[in-house]
N, C-alpha and C positions, 0 to 999 in steps of 0.2 A: 510750712512743715510738710514733709512727705506724707502722702495718703496712707502708706503702710503704717507709719508711725501713729497717725491719727486713729487708724483702725485698731491697732493694738491697744492704745490707751482707752478708747471708747469701749472696747470689748471687756477689758479689765474692769473699768469703772461700772459698766452696766451689769456685768455678771456678778461682781463681788459686792455691789452696794447693798443688796438685800439678803444675800446669803451670809450666814454668821461666820465669815472668814476675813473680814476687814478689807474694805476697798481702799482706804487711805494707806494702810500698810503695804498693800500690793503696789499702789501708785508710787510710794516712796522708794520701794525696792527696785522698781523697774530701772530708773537711771543709775542707781547705786550699783546694781549687779550686772548691768548690760553695757553701761557706758553711753546709752542713748541720752541725749540732752534732756534736761528737765523740761517738762511740758509748759510750765508757767501757769499763772493764775487764770488767764483767759480760757485755756482748755479745761482747767479744773472746774471753773464756774459753769462753763457750757455743758460739760459732761454731767454735772450735778443737776442742771436744769433738765437735761434729757431724762435722767432717772426719775426726777420729780414728776414729769409729765406721765411717765410709765405707771408710777404708783397711784397717781390721781385717776388715770384711766381704769386701772384694774379695780380699784375700790371706789368707783365713781358714786355708787349709791350712798355709801357712808360719807364720802367727801361732800356730796351735795347736802346731806342732812346737817353736817357740821358747819358748812358754809352758811346755810340759812340760819342755823342756831347761833352763829357768830353775830349776826345782825341783832338777834334778841339779846345776846350777852352784852353787846355794846349799849343797849338800852337799860342795862342793869337788871335784866330778867333772866332767870334760869328756870323757866316753866315748861320747857319742851325737851324732848329727847336730844334734839340737835344742840340746844343751848348747853345742856349738861355735858354732852360729848365735847363741845368746843371748850368748855371750862376745864374739863379733864386734860385736854390736849395742851391748853395754856399752862396749867399747873405742871405738867410733865416736861414742858419746854424751858421753864424758867431756870432750873438748876444748871443745865448745860450752857445756856446763854451767859449766865453769871460767871461760871467757871471758865468758859471759853474766853470771855473778855479779860478775866484776870490773867490767864496764861499768855494771851497776846500782849497785854500791856507790860507783863514782867519779862517777856522774851523767852519763857520756858517752853513755849510751843515748838520753837526751832531746836532747842536742846534735846527734845524728846525724839526727834526724827533720826534715829540711828538703827542700824541693823540689829544690834544687841537688844535694844528696847523692844523692837518688834518681835524678835525671837522669844524673849521672855513672856511677853503679853500673849503671843500666840499659844504657847504651852499652858501658861497659868490659867487664862480665861477659857481655854479649850476644856481643861479639866473641870473648871467650875461649871461650865455649860453642861458637861456630861453628868456631873453630880446633881444639878438642879433638874435635869431632864429625867433622871432615873428616880429620884426621890419625890419629885413634885407630883401632887395629886392632879386629877383631871376633872375636878369638881366644878370649876368656874368656866363660864363662857364670856365672850367679849361684851355681852349685854350686862354682865355683872360688874363691869369696871366701875370703881368707886374713886372718889377724890383722894382717899388715903392710898389706894393702890397706884393711882396715877402719880402721886408725889414720890412714892417709893421707887417706881420705875424711872421717874425723872432723875432721881439721885444716882441710880445705876447708870443711866444714860450719860451722865456727866463724866463718868469714868472712861467712856469711849473716846474722849479727847486724847487719851494716850494712844499713840499709833499702834496698830496691831490688835487692839482690844476688840474692835468691831462694834459699831453702834447697834446693828440689828442683833448681833450675838449677845451683847450684854443686856439688852432690853428683853430679849426672848428668855434669857437666863432668869431675869428678875420675875417675868410673868410665870414661868414654869415653877419657880420657887414659891410663888404666891398661889399656885394651884390652878392656873389656867391651862386648858387643854392645848395641845400642840398647835393646831390650826388657829385657835383663838389668840394664843400667845404671839404667833407670827403676825396675825392681822393687827393686833394692837401695836406691835413693834413697827409695822409698816405705816400705820396711821400716824404714829409719833414722829416718823421720819419727815413728814410733810412740813410742819412748821419749823423743824430743825434745819432742813435743807433750805427753806425759804430764808430763814434768818442768816445762815452762813452765806448764802448766795448774795443776799443784799449787802452784807458786810464786805465781801470780796468784790462784788459788782461795782461798788463805788470807785475802787482803785482801777478796775478793769476798764470801765467806761472812760475814765480820765486818761488812761495811758494807751489804750488799744488803737490799732490802725486798721485799715480795711482788710489787710491780709490776715491779721489776727482774728478779725470778726468772721471772715470766711472760714478759717480753720475751726473756729469755735462753733459755727453753725453746722459744719460737717460732723464734728465730735458730738454735738447734742443729738443729732438725728441717729447716729450710730449707737450712742449710749441708750437712747430711748428704746430701740428695738431689741438690743441685747438685754436690757433690764427687764423689759416686758416678758421676754422669753424665760429668763431666769426666774422671775417672780411666779410666772404661771407654772413652771415645772416644780418649783419648791412647794408651792401651796397644794399642788396635787399629790406630791409624794408624801406630804405630812399626814395624809389620811391613813397611811399604812406604814410609814417609815419614821424612825426616831431621828434625832439630831446627831446620832453616833457617827455617821459617815463624815460629817463636817468636823467633828471633834478629831477623828483620826487624821484628816487632812491638816488640821491646825497643828497637831502635835508633830507630825512628820516634818512639815515645813518649819515649825519653830525650832526643832532640834537641829535641822540642817542649817538654819540661820545662825544658831548659837555656835555650832562648830565653825562656820565660816567666820563669825565675828571674833572668836577667841583663838583662832589658829594663826 
């Protein structure tokens, strides 16, 4: 695959993975609107692994606590902050795994990959994000995360399996609706992405390892590195901006892009 193509794909994946504008939607649109060949699962998995490393590095302190807590959780103990965080992440991940498996087995996941669907979800969930961000209180911090809130955010996260919804966007929407402050809502959303990306990566990785050749592996390695750096940059900028800026700029982008896609799809 040409280096320019890999660069474009990695930049799109890295920048849009953690911004509330849907990485999957943009990756689906790229070949549909430009005629560039579909990148395939090898590049998808590699780019996701790159963004996974970026979020782990950025939130390393919390990831380390959750990793140690997972060992306690495996022993049936929820007696530390880390174990409780690991349990919350597990509960938040179960809905998206179950719904994702159901969509894959039914074949509905491929049916949803259309320009019209992405256009509608861009607009609808952009408006929902704006509503939640405007009416949501700022009374909770990430340390207030409860099992009940984790489950609710997990249910919302499952909706992100519809292309164009945005996993980060819908979970941030849920957190803001539940009263979490903007930076804390984004932080919880990013932490929730870790087990979700791992689960989806393992699922696709089985097919990739079986079918991939050396050339595909090389392209995947390049995509992973490029996605890592672009994701880390996007994540750093967004988290800093949230100290003083709302999610409105992302909403405006979603609505403009969504309307343009709907005009394209129905014309």
